[in-house]
C-alpha positions, 0 to 999 in steps of 0.5 A: 646237201650234195658236194660239188664234186659229187654233183659233177660226178653224178650229173656231169655226163647228162649235162654234157649230153645236154650241151652236145644236143644244143650245139652238136659238137662234143668239144664245144659242149665240153668247153661250154660245160667247163666254163659253166662249172667253173662259174658255178663252183664259186657259188655252189653253197648257195646254188645247192641250197636255193634250188635244184642244182641241176636245173640251175646248171642246165639254165646256166649251160643254156645261157652260156651256149647262147652267149657263146653263139653271139660272141662267135658270130661276131668274132670268129670267121670260118676259113677254108684253110689255116694260113701257114704264116701270118703276113707281117705287112698286113699284121703291121697295118692292123696293129697301126690302125688299132693303135690309131683308133685307140689314140683317137678314142683317148682324145674323146671326153670320158663319157663319150668314150664310154658310150662308144665302148659300151655301144660298139664293143659290148653291143649294149642297147641305149637303155642299158648304157643310160643306166650304166652311165647315169643319164637318159637314153636320148643323152646316150644318143647325143653322146654317141653322135657327138663322139662319132662326129669328132672321130669323123672330123679328126679322121678326115683331117688326118687323111687330108694331111696325109694326102697333101704331105 
């Protein structure tokens, strides 16, 4: 059985080229390969015995790349120039809005809060949420509907109180 260090030394450049061909950016390919190798290292004994390790690592590299593309498309924004400094007023508003949302989520029952987090934060489909929560997919939709209704009602109450007060 080949050691992890020997494998990385021997096959690392080829895996890096594979990553580069997928994403077209050497630095990104290095980042993705590093993440994959860190994950693979923990299970190296089983991976090296079960199947050809390079095929496993190549598949893991592909999955990491695809996962990175999904994460990047939803969380990163390309801007023409990096701002010199953050606008503290805007930052304070964003923090206040985030804190308000967390406070509103905390008022929901645990299952409704979990359904919203699984659906909108982890972007899981109803079937997976149902499996995790232990209910039917239709029940997941009911929980989400009720939770969003509660949040809307609370937000409209808060907004109307702020306008009148």
